[in-house]
C-alpha positions as CSV (number, residue, x, y, z in Angstrom):
1,M,0.0,0.0,0.0
2,P,1.2,3.6,-0.6
3,V,2.6,5.5,2.4
4,R,0.1,8.0,3.9
5,F,1.3,11.4,4.9
6,Q,-0.1,14.2,7.0
7,H,-1.3,17.3,5.2
8,D,0.7,19.6,7.5
9,Q,4.1,18.5,6.1
10,Q,6.7,21.2,6.6
11,P,9.2,22.6,4.2
12,N,12.9,21.9,4.7
13,S,12.1,18.2,5.4
14,F,14.2,15.1,5.0
15,Y,12.8,11.7,4.2
16,F,14.6,8.3,4.2
17,V,12.9,6.4,1.3
18,T,13.3,2.8,0.3
19,F,11.7,0.8,-2.6
20,T,12.3,-2.8,-3.6
21,C,12.2,-4.9,-6.7
22,Y,9.5,-7.5,-7.1
23,K,10.0,-10.5,-4.9
24,W,13.4,-9.0,-3.9
25,L,14.8,-10.1,-7.3
26,S,18.2,-8.5,-8.1
27,L,16.8,-6.6,-11.1
28,F,19.1,-3.6,-11.0
29,Q,22.0,-6.0,-11.2
30,E,20.5,-8.4,-13.7
31,A,19.6,-5.6,-16.0
32,N,22.6,-3.5,-15.2
33,A,20.2,-0.6,-14.7
34,Y,22.1,1.4,-12.1
35,D,22.4,4.3,-14.6
36,A,18.7,4.5,-14.7
37,V,18.6,5.4,-11.0
38,Y,21.1,8.2,-11.6
39,K,18.7,9.5,-14.3
40,W,16.0,9.5,-11.7
41,F,18.2,11.4,-9.4
42,D,18.7,14.0,-12.2
43,S,14.9,14.4,-12.5
44,L,14.7,15.0,-8.7
45,F,17.2,17.8,-9.0
46,K,15.2,19.4,-11.9
47,N,12.2,19.3,-9.6
48,D,14.0,21.0,-6.7
49,I,14.3,17.8,-4.6
50,C,17.8,17.3,-3.2
51,L,19.5,14.0,-3.0
52,T,21.7,13.9,0.2
53,G,22.6,10.2,0.4
54,Y,21.9,7.0,-1.4
55,V,22.8,3.4,-2.1
56,I,21.7,1.4,-5.1
57,M,21.7,-2.3,-4.1
58,P,21.1,-5.1,-6.6
59,N,17.4,-5.3,-5.6
60,H,16.5,-2.1,-3.8
61,V,17.3,1.6,-3.4
62,H,17.7,3.6,-0.3
63,A,17.9,7.4,-0.5
64,I,17.7,10.4,1.8
65,L,15.8,13.2,0.1
66,Y,15.7,16.8,1.2
67,F,12.6,18.8,0.2
68,P,13.0,22.6,0.5
69,Q,9.3,22.6,-0.3
70,M,7.2,19.4,0.2
71,P,5.4,18.1,-2.9
72,K,1.7,17.6,-2.9
73,S,2.3,13.8,-2.8
74,L,5.5,11.9,-1.9
75,N,3.6,8.8,-3.1
76,T,3.5,10.4,-6.6
77,V,7.2,11.2,-6.5
78,I,8.1,7.5,-5.8
79,A,5.4,6.1,-8.1
80,N,6.8,8.1,-11.0
81,A,10.3,6.9,-10.1
82,K,9.2,3.3,-10.1
83,R,7.4,3.7,-13.4
84,F,10.4,5.3,-15.0
85,L,12.8,2.7,-13.7
86,A,10.6,-0.2,-14.6
87,Y,10.5,0.9,-18.2
88,D,14.3,1.0,-18.3
89,I,14.7,-2.4,-16.5
90,I,12.3,-4.2,-18.8
91,K,14.0,-2.7,-21.9
92,K,17.4,-3.9,-20.8
93,L,16.1,-7.4,-19.8
94,E,14.5,-7.7,-23.3
95,E,17.8,-6.7,-24.9
96,K,19.6,-9.3,-22.9
97,K,16.8,-11.8,-23.8
98,A,16.4,-12.6,-20.1
99,N,13.2,-14.5,-20.9
100,H,12.9,-16.4,-17.6
101,L,13.0,-13.2,-15.6
102,L,10.6,-11.5,-17.9
103,D,8.2,-14.4,-17.5
104,V,8.4,-14.2,-13.7
105,L,7.7,-10.4,-13.9
106,H,4.8,-10.9,-16.3
107,A,3.2,-13.6,-14.1
108,G,3.3,-11.2,-11.1
109,V,0.9,-8.7,-12.8
110,K,-2.5,-8.7,-11.1
111,K,-5.7,-8.6,-13.1
112,R,-6.5,-5.0,-12.2
113,E,-3.0,-4.0,-13.2
114,S,-3.3,-5.8,-16.4
115,K,-6.5,-4.0,-17.3
116,K,-4.5,-0.7,-16.9
117,G,-2.0,-2.0,-19.5
118,Q,0.7,-3.2,-17.1
119,I,2.7,-6.1,-18.6
120,H,5.4,-6.7,-16.0
121,K,5.7,-6.3,-12.3
122,V,9.0,-4.8,-11.5
123,F,8.6,-3.3,-8.0
124,E,6.8,-4.2,-4.9
125,D,3.6,-2.1,-4.5
126,S,4.6,-0.5,-1.2
127,F,7.6,1.7,-0.3
128,D,8.9,2.9,2.9
129,A,9.4,6.6,3.9
130,K,10.5,7.8,7.3
131,D,10.4,11.5,8.3
132,C,13.9,12.4,9.5
133,Y,13.1,14.6,12.5
134,S,16.6,15.2,13.7
135,R,20.2,15.5,12.5
136,E,21.1,12.5,14.6
137,F,18.4,10.4,12.9
138,I,19.4,11.5,9.4
139,F,23.0,10.4,10.0
140,Q,21.9,7.2,11.6
141,K,20.0,6.3,8.4
142,L,22.9,7.4,6.3
143,D,25.2,5.1,8.2
144,Y,22.7,2.3,7.9
145,M,22.4,2.6,4.1
146,H,26.1,3.0,3.5
147,H,26.8,-0.2,5.3
148,N,24.3,-2.2,3.3
149,P,26.9,-3.5,0.8
150,V,29.0,-5.0,3.6
151,S,26.1,-6.6,5.6
152,K,26.2,-10.3,6.2
153,K,23.6,-10.9,3.5
154,W,25.5,-9.1,0.7
155,Q,29.3,-8.7,1.2
156,L,29.5,-6.9,-2.1
157,V,32.8,-5.1,-1.1
158,N,35.3,-5.3,1.7
159,D,35.2,-1.6,2.5
160,F,31.7,0.1,2.4
161,A,33.2,3.4,1.2
162,E,34.4,1.6,-1.9
163,Y,31.0,0.5,-3.1
164,E,30.4,2.0,-6.5
165,F,26.7,2.8,-6.3
166,S,26.7,4.7,-3.0
167,S,27.3,8.2,-1.5
168,A,29.6,6.6,1.1
169,S,32.8,7.7,-0.7
170,F,31.6,11.3,-0.5
171,Y,30.9,11.3,3.2
172,E,34.0,9.2,4.1
173,K,36.6,10.5,1.6
174,G,35.2,13.6,-0.1
175,I,34.9,11.8,-3.4
176,K,31.6,12.6,-5.1
177,K,30.5,9.9,-7.6
178,Y,27.3,11.7,-8.4
179,E,27.8,15.4,-9.1
180,K,24.4,16.7,-8.0
181,L,24.7,15.1,-4.5
182,V,24.1,17.6,-1.7
183,H,25.9,17.2,1.6
184,I,23.4,16.8,4.5
185,N,25.1,19.6,6.4
186,D,24.6,22.0,3.5
187,A,20.9,21.0,3.2
188,L,20.5,21.5,7.0
189,N,21.9,25.0,6.6
190,N,19.9,25.6,3.4
191,L,23.1,26.0,1.4
192,I,21.7,24.5,-1.7
193,P,23.4,25.5,-5.0
194,G,21.2,28.1,-6.7
195,S,19.3,29.1,-3.5
196,P,19.5,32.7,-2.1
197,N,21.4,31.5,0.9
198,A,23.9,29.6,-1.2
199,Q,24.5,32.6,-3.4
200,S,25.3,34.8,-0.4
201,S,27.3,32.1,1.6
202,A,30.2,29.9,0.8
203,V,29.1,26.2,0.5
204,K,30.8,24.1,3.2
205,T,33.1,21.3,2.2
206,P,32.3,17.7,3.3
207,G,33.3,16.9,6.8
C-alpha cells in the first residue's frame, strides 16, 4: 500500500525512502540498470528535490531526500520513479533476452494492473518513507544505508566506502561519484546551489 502522509508536512524536510524490486529479485544487477537510477536522481534535481545520500543495491534503493518545499504527494514522486525505472529495466532485460526473468515479472501482474495496461511487475507495491526529524536520525539512516553492501547478506565489497553505487565515498573520503549530490550539512543550513542562501554564503566542504 502507498505511504500515507499528514497534510501539514513542513518545508525543509528530510525523508529516508526505500523501494524494492518485485520478490526481492536483483533486477538492478541483472539488467545493469544502475544508470537509470542516476537519471531518476537527475529528475529529482530538476524538480528542486535534493539527494543527500543513497545506495543502489542489486534489488532495492535507499535514498535520503531533502525537500525545500514538500510536494503535494510523496507517493506520486516515488510512483513516478518506479514507473520510469521499470521501463528501463524491462527494456534492458529484453535486450539481454532474459526471458525467464521477464516471464516471472509478467506472471506477477495482477488482473486489475493488467487491465490498466501493465505487462510486467518490476517493483513491490509498497515503499517505505521515514520522516527524519533530527540531524542524529538523518546520519543514523545514512550510516545504515552506507553499510548495506557489507552486511552479512551481501558482502559486495570489503570496504563500504568503496561500493560504486553509493554516496559513502563522498561522506567518508570527499569523493563525489554523483555530481548533484548535496551534503546533509549543506541541506540542513539551506546552502543549496542556486538558492538565495547559497549565493550569499560559501558552500561548506564535506566533513
